[in-house]
Rosetta silent file (secondary structure, phi, psi, omega in degrees, C-alpha in Angstrom):
SEQUENCE: MKLTGNTIFITGGGSGIGRGLAEALHKRGNKVIIGGRRRSHLDEVMAANPGIAAIELDIGDVASIERVAAQLIADYPDLNVLINNAGVMQPDQAGGHIDDALMVSTITTNLMGPIRMTSALIDHLKTRNDPVVAYTSSVLAFVPLAMTAVYSSTKAALHSYILSQRFMLRDTTVRVLEIAPPWVRTDLMNSREAEQAMPLEAFIDETIAVLGTDVDEVLVEGAKQFRENPGPDEHGFVNGLNAQMAEVLGG
SCORE:     score description
SCORE:     0.000 S_00000001
   1 L     0.000  133.816  171.428    8.113   13.844   -1.622 S_00000001
   2 L   -71.330  149.421 -176.360    9.912   14.935   -4.718 S_00000001
   3 L  -112.181   14.502  172.679    8.375   13.388   -7.762 S_00000001
   4 L  -141.390  160.260  175.001   11.277   13.141  -10.137 S_00000001
   5 L    78.672   14.148 -177.426   14.841   11.814  -10.002 S_00000001
   6 L  -103.386  166.180  170.460   14.158    9.003   -7.571 S_00000001
   7 E  -114.804  107.018 -166.871   14.997    5.249   -7.720 S_00000001
   8 E  -117.944  137.061  176.149   11.792    3.593   -6.489 S_00000001
   9 E  -114.303  126.256  176.776   10.861    0.076   -5.575 S_00000001
  10 E  -117.488  120.903  172.395    7.051   -0.800   -5.366 S_00000001
  11 E   -83.864  156.845 -172.734    5.829   -4.024   -4.014 S_00000001
  12 L    59.117   35.221 -168.445    2.635   -5.329   -5.496 S_00000001
  13 L   -94.500    9.332  179.077    3.409   -3.326   -8.615 S_00000001
  14 L   -88.454   -4.456  178.540    2.067   -5.750  -11.146 S_00000001
  15 L  -166.150  170.697  169.120   -1.577   -4.665  -10.950 S_00000001
  16 H    66.954 -140.906  178.966   -4.037   -2.276   -9.256 S_00000001
  17 H   -66.729  -40.267  176.459   -2.800    0.665   -7.315 S_00000001
  18 H   -53.080  -51.529  178.390    0.793   -0.579   -7.375 S_00000001
  19 H   -61.959  -42.755  179.418    0.834   -0.612  -11.132 S_00000001
  20 H   -60.376  -43.207 -179.869   -0.853    2.757  -11.249 S_00000001
  21 H   -67.176  -46.670  179.453    1.688    4.430   -9.072 S_00000001
  22 H   -49.079  -51.907 -173.514    4.540    2.649  -10.909 S_00000001
  23 H   -68.170  -36.200  179.488    3.376    3.986  -14.168 S_00000001
  24 H   -69.603  -38.034 -178.956    2.677    7.506  -13.024 S_00000001
  25 H   -79.478  -32.794  172.582    6.033    7.818  -11.325 S_00000001
  26 H   -55.723  -46.112 -178.195    7.849    6.255  -14.251 S_00000001
  27 H   -65.821  -20.688 -179.741    6.328    8.976  -16.524 S_00000001
  28 L   -94.624   12.502  171.847    7.756   11.626  -14.218 S_00000001
  29 L    93.445   13.191  171.554   11.355   10.597  -14.789 S_00000001
  30 L   -84.025  155.364  165.986   11.886    8.146  -11.983 S_00000001
  31 E   -92.384  115.727 -169.618   13.640    4.846  -12.232 S_00000001
  32 E  -115.080  126.009  170.389   10.861    2.400  -11.101 S_00000001
  33 E  -111.260  133.420  178.700   11.356   -1.208  -10.093 S_00000001
  34 E  -111.478  147.264  172.710    8.153   -3.280   -9.389 S_00000001
  35 E  -124.879  146.045 -177.771    7.962   -6.439   -7.324 S_00000001
  36 E  -176.034  169.228  175.942    5.345   -9.195   -7.203 S_00000001
  37 L   -81.329  -31.194 -174.023    4.620  -12.869   -7.323 S_00000001
  38 L   -92.106  102.565 -170.273    3.077  -13.160  -10.656 S_00000001
  39 H   -63.397  -32.109 -178.539    5.669  -12.976  -13.393 S_00000001
  40 H   -63.207  -37.562  176.288    3.131  -12.665  -16.119 S_00000001
  41 H   -71.947  -36.396  177.337    1.768   -9.443  -14.524 S_00000001
  42 H   -64.659  -46.844 -176.017    5.335   -8.003  -14.075 S_00000001
  43 H   -67.695  -28.086  175.133    6.175   -8.712  -17.704 S_00000001
  44 H   -64.857  -42.618  176.235    2.997   -7.077  -18.834 S_00000001
  45 H   -65.324  -37.767  169.541    3.782   -3.902  -17.055 S_00000001
  46 H   -55.625  -47.827 -171.182    7.337   -3.904  -18.421 S_00000001
  47 H   -72.607  -23.554  177.702    6.181   -4.404  -21.961 S_00000001
  48 H   -89.204   -9.760 -176.887    3.734   -1.511  -21.614 S_00000001
  49 L  -140.600   82.059 -177.546    6.231    0.777  -19.976 S_00000001
  50 L   -59.405  132.526 -178.134    9.653    0.406  -21.475 S_00000001
  51 L   114.396  -35.268  175.301   12.189    1.395  -18.772 S_00000001
  52 L   -74.905  138.254  178.972   10.413   -0.115  -15.705 S_00000001
  53 E  -109.686  164.132  179.690   12.185   -3.065  -14.226 S_00000001
  54 E  -143.352  150.773  172.064   10.817   -6.006  -12.178 S_00000001
  55 E  -134.013  134.603  176.457   11.796   -8.489   -9.647 S_00000001
  56 E   -64.737  132.078 -177.108    9.896  -11.490   -8.450 S_00000001
  57 L  -147.450  122.932  170.353    8.967  -11.116   -4.888 S_00000001
  58 L   -97.656   99.873 -170.752    6.853  -13.106   -2.409 S_00000001
  59 L   -68.151  -11.455  176.057    6.118  -10.614    0.228 S_00000001
  60 L   -88.930    1.801 -177.688    4.874  -13.447    2.562 S_00000001
  61 L  -116.180  118.099 -178.958    8.352  -15.161    2.523 S_00000001
  62 H   -63.765  -32.775 -176.698   11.000  -13.713    4.581 S_00000001
  63 H   -71.780  -37.774  170.292   13.760  -15.380    2.563 S_00000001
  64 H   -57.500  -45.761  179.666   12.325  -13.792   -0.638 S_00000001
  65 H   -62.859  -38.738 -177.848   12.250  -10.356    0.986 S_00000001
  66 H   -66.858  -43.107 -174.891   15.980  -10.768    2.077 S_00000001
  67 H   -73.695  -36.287 -179.901   17.116  -11.862   -1.374 S_00000001
  68 H   -70.707  -38.043  173.183   15.225   -9.116   -3.154 S_00000001
  69 H   -57.735  -42.235  173.170   16.529   -6.554   -0.795 S_00000001
  70 H   -63.881  -41.286 -172.433   20.102   -7.670   -1.386 S_00000001
  71 H   -73.667  -34.543  175.210   19.537   -7.727   -5.094 S_00000001
  72 H   -69.115  -37.267  178.842   18.054   -4.183   -5.108 S_00000001
  73 H   -70.199  -35.738  175.132   20.935   -2.655   -3.206 S_00000001
  74 H   -68.198  -39.549 -178.078   23.373   -4.371   -5.488 S_00000001
  75 H   -85.120  -29.838 -175.024   21.636   -3.556   -8.801 S_00000001
  76 L  -130.040   66.270 -170.981   20.148   -0.231   -7.824 S_00000001
  77 L   -65.427  -13.572  173.075   22.474    1.501   -5.290 S_00000001
  78 L   -83.071   -2.988 -174.854   20.604    4.738   -5.801 S_00000001
  79 L   -48.665  126.286  177.695   17.357    3.281   -4.479 S_00000001
  80 L  -137.657    5.792 -178.787   15.953    5.963   -2.160 S_00000001
  81 E  -134.948  130.457  177.214   12.144    5.340   -2.228 S_00000001
  82 E  -122.148  124.576  176.080   10.389    2.219   -0.940 S_00000001
  83 E  -114.906  107.789 -178.697    6.559    1.979   -1.576 S_00000001
  84 E   -85.761   98.048 -171.565    5.096   -1.014    0.401 S_00000001
  85 L  -114.536  -25.912 -174.113    1.911   -1.600   -1.657 S_00000001
  86 L   -58.066  136.418  176.134    1.397   -5.432   -1.771 S_00000001
  87 L  -167.094  162.764  179.863   -1.682   -6.672   -0.064 S_00000001
  88 L  -123.661  144.969  174.007   -4.528   -9.186    0.024 S_00000001
  89 L  -139.820  124.406 -176.929   -8.198   -8.663    0.921 S_00000001
  90 L  -135.187  147.084  169.782  -10.684  -11.445    1.474 S_00000001
  91 L   -65.143  148.590  175.609  -14.205  -11.588    3.219 S_00000001
  92 L  -143.416 -174.736 -174.404  -14.215  -13.326    6.575 S_00000001
  93 L  -131.568   82.968  179.495  -16.704  -13.936    9.372 S_00000001
  94 L   -59.351  -22.483 -177.835  -15.835  -12.003   12.495 S_00000001
  95 L   -96.797   14.089 -178.087  -19.213  -13.195   13.905 S_00000001
  96 L  -152.884 -141.050  176.825  -18.407  -16.819   13.376 S_00000001
  97 L   -78.582  130.197  174.266  -15.532  -19.098   12.357 S_00000001
  98 L  -102.994  129.948 -176.680  -12.486  -17.343   11.037 S_00000001
  99 L   -73.367  124.086 -178.929  -10.435  -19.560    8.538 S_00000001
 100 H   -60.917  -38.414 -174.586   -7.079  -19.771    9.963 S_00000001
 101 H   -70.464  -41.506  175.484   -5.235  -19.961    6.719 S_00000001
 102 H   -56.383  -46.625  179.769   -7.012  -16.842    5.549 S_00000001
 103 H   -61.872  -52.220 -178.486   -6.155  -15.035    8.732 S_00000001
 104 H   -66.519  -37.659  178.973   -2.377  -15.948    8.635 S_00000001
 105 H   -67.704  -38.588  179.803   -1.985  -15.145    5.025 S_00000001
 106 H   -61.945  -48.888  176.678   -3.705  -11.797    5.421 S_00000001
 107 H   -61.892  -43.492  176.802   -1.515  -10.837    8.428 S_00000001
 108 H   -60.297  -48.853 -175.729    1.600  -12.103    6.848 S_00000001
 109 H   -71.359  -45.781 -169.582    1.085  -10.227    3.628 S_00000001
 110 H   -86.733  -30.439 -171.161   -0.412   -6.934    4.875 S_00000001
 111 H  -111.801  -62.551 -178.524    1.383   -6.382    8.164 S_00000001
 112 H   -60.655  -38.565 -174.589    4.438   -8.566    8.399 S_00000001
 113 H   -64.841  -47.153  176.332    5.480   -8.225    4.858 S_00000001
 114 H   -66.861  -34.110 -178.569    5.873   -4.378    4.738 S_00000001
 115 H   -62.302  -54.304  174.581    7.467   -4.450    8.130 S_00000001
 116 H   -52.713  -44.215  179.897   10.025   -6.919    6.922 S_00000001
 117 H   -64.851  -42.575  176.397   10.620   -5.286    3.617 S_00000001
 118 H   -67.872  -41.455 -178.299   11.312   -1.896    5.219 S_00000001
 119 H   -64.494  -24.076  178.576   13.537   -3.450    7.827 S_00000001
 120 H   -76.277  -22.992 -169.318   15.653   -5.037    5.076 S_00000001
 121 H  -114.420  -14.025 -168.094   16.108   -1.790    3.298 S_00000001
 122 H   -66.903  -35.225  178.863   16.009    0.960    5.920 S_00000001
 123 H   -62.577  -40.833  177.090   19.748    0.985    6.623 S_00000001
 124 H   -69.686  -36.287 -177.973   20.464    1.524    2.963 S_00000001
 125 H   -66.468  -33.769 -179.324   17.732    4.161    2.628 S_00000001
 126 H   -60.978  -28.012 -176.938   19.295    6.128    5.440 S_00000001
 127 L   -88.964   -1.722 -173.498   22.375    6.679    3.305 S_00000001
 128 L   -97.992  167.798 -179.200   20.524    7.998    0.277 S_00000001
 129 L   -93.154  147.314  177.049   19.374   11.545   -0.563 S_00000001
 130 L    49.806   49.319  178.736   15.694   12.350   -0.163 S_00000001
 131 L   -64.649  134.518  171.666   14.809    8.923    1.351 S_00000001
 132 E  -143.276  138.665  170.691   11.151    7.843    1.677 S_00000001
 133 E  -112.045  117.443 -179.250    9.359    4.927    2.985 S_00000001
 134 E  -117.029  152.305  176.459    5.713    4.874    1.944 S_00000001
 135 E  -130.627  133.518  172.181    2.977    2.391    2.873 S_00000001
 136 E   -84.457   97.717  174.147   -0.368    1.731    1.213 S_00000001
 137 L   -92.287 -120.821 -178.138   -2.849    1.323    4.063 S_00000001
 138 L  -175.861  156.408  168.403   -6.583    1.923    3.678 S_00000001
 139 H   -67.086  -19.154  176.322   -9.286    4.081    5.046 S_00000001
 140 H   -69.266   -7.644  168.638  -10.391    0.776    6.661 S_00000001
 141 H   -63.739  -28.678  179.394   -7.507    1.470    8.994 S_00000001
 142 L   -98.099  -38.611  178.422   -9.795    4.079   10.526 S_00000001
 143 L  -128.267   95.295 -176.123  -13.132    2.729    9.814 S_00000001
 144 L   -63.121  146.815  174.329  -13.301   -1.073    9.603 S_00000001
 145 L  -100.486  114.344 -166.266  -15.363   -2.982    7.149 S_00000001
 146 H   -63.123  -29.879 -177.880  -17.016   -5.718    9.188 S_00000001
 147 H   -76.242  -14.470  172.566  -17.093   -8.244    6.290 S_00000001
 148 H  -118.342   49.085 -167.868  -13.348   -7.904    6.000 S_00000001
 149 H   -61.063  -44.523 -176.878  -12.436   -7.654    9.721 S_00000001
 150 H   -62.654  -46.505  177.281   -9.093   -9.374    9.482 S_00000001
 151 H   -58.873  -45.277 -176.966   -7.980   -7.110    6.556 S_00000001
 152 H   -64.768  -36.101  176.620   -9.196   -4.022    8.283 S_00000001
 153 H   -67.996  -34.234  177.452   -7.306   -4.996   11.417 S_00000001
 154 H   -71.105  -28.065  179.035   -4.049   -5.393    9.519 S_00000001
 155 H   -76.639  -33.626  176.343   -4.443   -1.904    8.088 S_00000001
 156 H   -66.577  -42.803 -177.775   -5.227   -0.491   11.492 S_00000001
 157 H   -61.034  -46.177 -179.273   -2.081   -2.321   12.861 S_00000001
 158 H   -64.910  -37.147  174.860   -0.044   -0.956    9.960 S_00000001
 159 H   -65.467  -38.923  176.380   -1.142    2.687   10.540 S_00000001
 160 H   -59.832  -43.506 -179.401   -0.121    2.241   14.166 S_00000001
 161 H   -66.221  -37.004  175.553    3.338    0.939   13.101 S_00000001
 162 H   -58.003  -50.324  177.338    3.745    3.797   10.665 S_00000001
 163 H   -51.766  -41.978 -177.458    3.201    6.243   13.466 S_00000001
 164 H   -71.574  -43.622 -177.926    5.747    4.666   15.604 S_00000001
 165 H   -68.005  -38.624  176.618    8.320    4.359   12.770 S_00000001
 166 H   -57.902  -41.234  177.924    7.868    8.021   11.791 S_00000001
 167 H   -73.504  -32.984  177.430    8.648    9.000   15.332 S_00000001
 168 H   -70.467  -28.300  176.448   11.680    6.654   15.553 S_00000001
 169 L   -97.337   12.512 -170.287   13.122    8.152   12.416 S_00000001
 170 L   -64.436  -20.061 -178.171   12.356   11.726   13.271 S_00000001
 171 L  -106.609   17.665  173.489   16.091   12.636   13.607 S_00000001
 172 L  -113.715  177.698  177.550   17.029   11.087   10.259 S_00000001
 173 L   -89.019    6.383 -177.368   16.332   12.241    6.694 S_00000001
 174 L   -78.920  126.523  163.226   13.851    9.313    6.092 S_00000001
 175 E   -92.183  134.154  167.557   10.250   10.391    5.456 S_00000001
 176 E  -107.445  119.315 -179.914    7.528    7.901    6.373 S_00000001
 177 E  -118.604  152.877  176.751    4.391    8.345    4.481 S_00000001
 178 E  -121.768  124.151  171.288    1.070    6.691    4.570 S_00000001
 179 E  -100.311  108.552 -172.179   -1.223    6.356    1.514 S_00000001
 180 L  -110.491   92.312 -176.484   -4.753    5.539    2.694 S_00000001
 181 L   -73.525  150.570  164.781   -7.014    4.798   -0.331 S_00000001
 182 L   -82.016 -164.669  176.070  -10.840    4.760   -0.151 S_00000001
 183 L   -67.206  119.162 -177.160  -12.611    2.066   -2.184 S_00000001
 184 E  -119.732  150.742  177.820  -10.879    2.035   -5.540 S_00000001
 185 L   -76.599   98.975  179.222  -11.644    0.053   -8.708 S_00000001
 186 L  -141.467 -169.786  179.941   -9.108   -2.716   -8.575 S_00000001
 187 L   -83.883  -10.896  174.341   -9.165   -6.483   -8.403 S_00000001
 188 H   -59.705  126.558  171.287   -9.420   -6.521   -4.601 S_00000001
 189 H    61.818   27.294  175.404  -12.811   -7.896   -3.577 S_00000001
 190 H    53.772   49.119 -174.486  -13.628   -7.902   -7.415 S_00000001
 191 L   -94.302    8.731 -167.396  -14.008   -4.131   -7.331 S_00000001
 192 L   -67.952  -28.671 -172.323  -12.940   -3.359  -10.886 S_00000001
 193 L  -106.742   -1.877 -175.613  -16.523   -2.747  -12.048 S_00000001
 194 L   -64.453  117.947 -174.602  -17.968   -1.287   -8.710 S_00000001
 195 L   -67.609  -34.884 -174.663  -19.817    2.056   -9.595 S_00000001
 196 L   -75.915  -20.305  178.332  -19.456    3.263   -6.000 S_00000001
 197 L   -73.776  147.460  178.467  -15.596    2.800   -6.009 S_00000001
 198 E   -71.788  137.112  176.075  -13.289    5.549   -7.148 S_00000001
 199 L   -59.541  135.729 -177.476  -11.945    5.039  -10.624 S_00000001
 200 H   -56.902  -44.250 -178.131   -8.219    3.950  -10.465 S_00000001
 201 H   -59.670  -47.604  177.463   -7.028    6.588  -12.830 S_00000001
 202 H   -61.473  -36.466  177.751   -8.630    9.358  -10.858 S_00000001
 203 H   -61.594  -47.512 -177.221   -7.265    7.901   -7.566 S_00000001
 204 H   -64.859  -46.142 -168.342   -3.656    7.831   -9.034 S_00000001
 205 H   -67.968  -43.209 -178.790   -3.800   11.337  -10.506 S_00000001
 206 H   -73.472  -34.984  175.731   -5.023   12.816   -7.167 S_00000001
 207 H   -61.376  -49.732  178.175   -2.643   10.696   -5.060 S_00000001
 208 H   -53.587  -43.548 -174.569    0.463   11.849   -7.160 S_00000001
 209 H   -65.367  -35.640 -177.322   -0.566   15.396   -6.662 S_00000001
 210 H   -80.731  -31.828  171.494   -0.787   15.028   -2.769 S_00000001
 211 H   -50.433  -38.254 -174.211    2.511   12.980   -2.869 S_00000001
 212 L   -76.012    0.495  177.613    4.155   15.976   -4.265 S_00000001
 213 L  -100.182 -169.568 -177.651    3.351   18.044   -1.186 S_00000001
 214 L  -106.733   23.244  179.768    4.960   17.845    2.373 S_00000001
 215 L   -77.788  158.822  179.913    2.125   15.864    4.057 S_00000001
 216 L   -98.987  -23.223  178.070    2.797   12.616    5.903 S_00000001
 217 E  -120.924  127.784 -171.742   -0.554   11.136    5.179 S_00000001
 218 E  -100.452  102.176 -177.419   -1.630   11.001    1.553 S_00000001
 219 L  -121.616  125.677  171.507   -5.396   11.260    1.376 S_00000001
 220 L   -76.816  161.982 -174.898   -7.551   11.937   -1.613 S_00000001
 221 H   -53.254  -42.897 -175.814  -10.734   14.048   -0.909 S_00000001
 222 H   -74.666   -3.845  170.416  -12.903   10.892   -0.696 S_00000001
 223 H   -93.401  -14.117 -175.213  -10.769    9.527    2.059 S_00000001
 224 H   -64.981  -32.011 -171.371  -10.891   12.410    4.459 S_00000001
 225 H   -70.759  -30.768 -179.476  -14.279   11.797    5.946 S_00000001
 226 H   -78.746  -37.505 -179.287  -12.881    8.269    7.212 S_00000001
 227 H   -68.134  -32.801 -172.944   -9.670    9.810    8.603 S_00000001
 228 L   -95.457   10.642  175.935  -11.694   12.507   10.388 S_00000001
 229 L   -56.777  115.616 -171.476  -14.089    9.984   11.921 S_00000001
 230 L   -74.148  139.945  176.818  -14.387   11.286   15.591 S_00000001
 231 H   -51.235  -55.535 -176.596  -13.550    8.907   18.314 S_00000001
 232 H   -59.075  -25.739 -176.973  -16.559    9.383   20.476 S_00000001
 233 H  -114.299   22.231 -174.485  -18.959    8.790   17.672 S_00000001
 234 H   -69.035  -30.603 -178.799  -17.056    6.125   15.737 S_00000001
 235 H   -66.106  -36.760  176.503  -19.480    3.329   16.452 S_00000001
 236 H   -63.042  -40.934 -178.955  -22.245    5.204   14.804 S_00000001
 237 H   -73.422  -40.271 -177.188  -20.222    5.929   11.749 S_00000001
 238 H   -68.292  -44.493  177.413  -18.808    2.461   11.552 S_00000001
 239 H   -56.156  -50.151 -179.374  -22.254    0.831   12.002 S_00000001
 240 H   -60.138  -48.342 -178.678  -23.677    3.162    9.306 S_00000001
 241 H   -62.634  -34.549 -179.329  -20.975    2.454    6.865 S_00000001
 242 H   -76.220  -32.752  176.355  -21.240   -1.319    7.335 S_00000001
 243 H   -62.378  -48.493  179.060  -25.045   -1.280    6.962 S_00000001
 244 H   -57.526  -50.218 -173.263  -24.581    0.626    3.657 S_00000001
 245 H   -69.425  -30.502  175.791  -21.795   -1.728    2.433 S_00000001
 246 H   -65.764  -37.890  179.319  -23.807   -4.860    3.412 S_00000001
 247 H   -74.606  -43.566  178.139  -26.612   -3.739    1.107 S_00000001
 248 H   -54.886  -53.320 -169.452  -24.139   -2.913   -1.705 S_00000001
 249 H   -92.046  -13.939  179.036  -22.047   -6.095   -1.403 S_00000001
 250 L    79.100   21.247 -179.653  -24.802   -8.426   -0.140 S_00000001
 251 L   -89.568    0.000    0.000  -22.934   -9.186    3.035 S_00000001
């Protein structure tokens, strides 16, 4: 992906990884528009980064997605990059009762949301120069975290969808990228102070460097062991990871 001269829309751009990507790409001379539900977060990002624009977006609401897509095409006709970053992560109980509202919200936000957002913009992106659709998945797409089974499942499903979409767009100029973060210090699961998690600034720096190459999967060094988890031995790796994380997080 080229790192300058783009017009980029980032969902979930008001905090965490989304904000980090928005600020880093803004500094490299791109026009960046962020989307999110919390107006105060959007305003804070704009105030700290003059030139970044924002649109209120509820990624769980199909009408909101369609409205924002139409507004983006009208106001930013040069839009050529979509980064689907919005997501929610909550603990659940795969060994017991799963809260139905939590399950529906997680699937709607993490899986249906990015599929809908891309669907609403893909025909426009096909007409632009250097078009890119990127998704923030997770290393948990490859190695699930048992205490967040629904979240992990949505990221595995998103990874599968990305593979299919990349194939279906193989004869177009649209590049389909997957950013798969390891555990990063963000507000997800109250991880901002987690010592074992990767500092957000370090993650963004390394991710931007990899984004500037020609790879389809954007992996920082700390994520590669999860992506390379071999199929025949995956249960041992998954069980070992979950035993370790249960001790760290008390699950």
